Structures are given as structure tokens and as C-alpha cells.
C-alpha positions in Angstrom: 37.3 -39.4 17.5 37.0 -42.5 19.5 33.6 -45.0 19.6 32.6 -46.0 23.1 29.4 -47.7 24.1 28.2 -48.2 20.4 28.1 -44.2 19.4 28.6 -43.0 15.9 28.4 -39.7 14.7 27.0 -38.4 11.7 29.2 -38.7 8.4 31.1 -36.1 6.7 27.7 -37.3 3.5 25.3 -37.3 5.8 25.1 -33.8 6.7 26.0 -32.3 3.0 22.7 -34.0 2.8 20.5 -32.8 5.1 22.1 -29.2 4.9 21.4 -29.3 0.6 17.6 -30.3 1.9 17.2 -27.3 4.2 19.4 -25.1 1.8 16.5 -26.5 -0.8 13.7 -26.1 1.0 14.6 -22.9 1.9 14.9 -21.2 -1.6 11.1 -23.1 -2.3 10.2 -21.0 0.8 11.4 -18.2 -0.3 10.6 -18.1 -3.5 6.6 -18.5 -2.5 6.6 -16.3 0.2 8.5 -13.0 -0.7 5.4 -12.0 -2.9 3.3 -12.0 0.2 5.7 -8.7 1.2 3.7 -7.2 -2.2 0.3 -8.2 -0.9 0.4 -7.6 2.2 1.3 -3.4 1.1 -1.1 -4.0 -2.0 -3.8 -4.7 0.8 -2.6 -2.1 3.3 -2.6 0.5 0.4 -6.0 -0.9 -0.8 -7.1 -0.2 2.8 -6.5 3.2 3.4 -7.3 4.7 -0.4 -10.8 3.0 1.1 -10.5 4.9 5.0 -9.8 7.7 3.0 -12.5 8.4 0.9 -14.9 7.2 3.5 -13.5 10.0 5.3 -13.3 12.5 2.4 -17.4 11.7 2.2 -17.9 12.1 6.0 -15.9 15.6 5.1 -17.7 16.5 2.9 -21.1 15.8 4.3 -20.5 18.2 7.4 -19.4 20.6 5.2 -22.1 20.9 3.7 -24.2 20.6 7.0 -22.8 23.4 8.5 -21.3 25.8 5.4 -23.3 24.3 2.0 -21.7 23.0 -0.8 -19.5 26.2 -0.4 -17.2 24.8 1.9 -16.8 21.8 0.2 -13.1 23.2 -2.2 -11.4 23.9 1.2 -11.0 20.1 1.2 -9.0 19.8 -1.6 -6.3 22.6 0.2 -6.0 20.2 3.9 -4.1 17.3 4.6 -6.7 13.8 4.1 -4.7 11.4 6.9 -6.3 14.3 9.7 -9.6 12.8 8.4 -8.7 9.4 9.5 -9.5 8.4 13.2 -5.8 6.0 13.6 -4.4 7.4 10.7 -1.5 5.2 8.6 1.9 5.5 9.3 3.3 9.0 8.4 5.8 11.2 7.7 6.8 14.8 7.8 8.4 15.5 4.7 7.8 17.5 2.6 8.9 16.0 -0.6 8.3 12.7 -2.7 12.2 11.7 -2.0 12.6 12.6 1.7 9.6 10.2 2.6 11.0 6.6 3.9 9.7 3.9 2.9 6.2 2.3 4.2 5.1 6.4 4.9 2.5 8.2 3.7 3.0 12.0 4.1 0.7 15.7 2.8 3.3 17.8 -0.1 1.4 20.6 1.0 2.8 22.6 -1.1 0.9 20.6 -4.2 -1.9 19.6 -2.0 -0.6 15.9 -2.7 -0.8 12.6 -0.2 2.0 10.4 -1.2 2.7 6.9 -0.3 6.3 5.9 -0.6 6.6 1.8 -1.8 8.2 -0.9 0.5 8.1 -2.8 -2.3 8.4 -1.0 -5.4 9.7 -4.2 -7.3 5.8 -5.6 -7.3 4.2 -2.0 -8.7 4.1 -1.4 -11.9 3.8 2.5 -12.1 3.3 4.9 -14.9 5.6 7.0 -14.0 9.3 7.1 -12.4 9.2 6.4 -8.7 8.8 4.3 -5.8 5.6 6.5 -5.0 2.0 6.6 -5.3 0.0 9.7 -5.5 -3.6 11.4 -4.3 -5.2 14.2 -5.0 -8.4 15.6 -3.4 -10.2 16.8 -6.6 -13.3 18.7 -6.2 -15.2 20.0 -9.7 -17.8 22.4 -10.4 -20.3 23.6 -13.4 -20.9 26.9 -14.7 -23.2 27.5 -12.6 -21.2 26.9 -9.3 -23.0 23.7 -8.2 -20.1 21.4 -7.1 -20.2 18.1 -9.6 -17.0 16.1 -7.8 -15.3 15.8 -5.1 -13.3 12.6 -5.0 -10.2 11.4 -4.3 -8.1 10.6 -7.0 -4.8 8.3 -7.9 -2.8 10.8 -9.6 -0.4 7.7 -11.5 -1.8 4.6 -13.0 -0.5 1.7 -10.9 -0.6 -1.6 -11.7 0.8 -4.4 -8.8 2.0 -6.8 -10.6 2.0 -9.9 -8.6 1.0 -13.5 -9.2 -2.8 -14.0 -9.5 -3.0 -17.0 -6.4 -1.3 -14.3 -4.2 -3.6 -11.8 -5.3 -6.1 -13.7 -4.8 -5.0 -15.2 -1.4 -4.7 -11.9 -0.4 -8.5 -10.9 -1.8 -9.8 -13.3 0.3 -7.7 -12.8 3.9 -8.9 -9.1 3.5 -12.7 -9.5 1.9 -12.1 -7.5 -1.1 -14.2 -8.1 -4.2 -12.3 -9.3 -7.4 -11.4 -5.7 -9.7 -8.8 -5.7 -11.8 -8.9 -2.4 -12.1 -6.7 -2.5 -8.8 -3.6 -5.2 -9.2 
């Protein structure tokens, strides 16, 4: 290529250096940004858990007012996602394996609410699989008086995220520092 009017193009070495710098910066950015996917999923799951627990409390109050305490036990057989004003992304899957990543589903034959993890590499669970399972539990004493009604996680879960990512997601979502949820 002929040089015209003092114009000159980039040399091969200059192009190699610039491309190398761009690749290096991209690799560093990805290493720091990828754990944020797990933090975002953790925040979404914790938010949904909180909304479900609040909805359970409201449903329980409504049942007690309408039917007395005898109406509480039926909550264990209902889909908790139906109690939410704005439910999360849900699936009609009837098995854990049928769930799409990032969706919730009510498995009616076992009365289990399940969430299929979108990024399971950021979660250490006590079971094999890529899902979190929950159940509404009702307990009564010998006199058949209600003792406990709660949404319970069936599997212990530990979110395997760097502490600085967890701190960032907690400050962004307004969560309190709770080691049991990370």
C-alpha cells in the first residue's frame, strides 16, 4: 500500500499490542463480573422467599378470621405462588427435572415448591441436583392447637460467592448481614 500525503497505517505490532490489551481487559472484567450473576440469582431467590413467607402469613390470618384455626392445615396443599400479587417466573412442570432454569414450580403430587437454579455453580446444596425445594409445614400439639406454620427450605443451601460480591448484593438489595443465607 502506498503512503499518500503523509498518512500511515498501523503496524502489525501495534495491532497485536492493542488486541492483546483488549483481550486482557475483557478477561479481567469477566472474572469480576461473572460472580455477579450468582449474586443476582441469590437476591432474587431471597426476595421471593421473603414474599412467599409474607404471603403465607397473610393467608394464615385470612383463614383464621374466616374459618378459625382449622383452616390452616389446608395451606400445606396449596400452591404458594398463587398467593403472590406478582408471582415470579413459573413453569407448569410436574417434576423437578422438567423445570426450566430460573423458574419456580408447584409440584402438586408432593406439595413441594421448587426453584431450578439458573447458575448452580454458585450454590452448594446438600442434595444432588440444580434446584431448591420448599414446603409449607403445619404443626399442632396434642390438643390439636396450631403450633407452627412456616415455609421451610427442605435442603440446606450455601451460596458460594466471594464475600465482596455478597456485600455488594446485600447493600444493593437492602438485606441484613445473615451468614445462614450465604
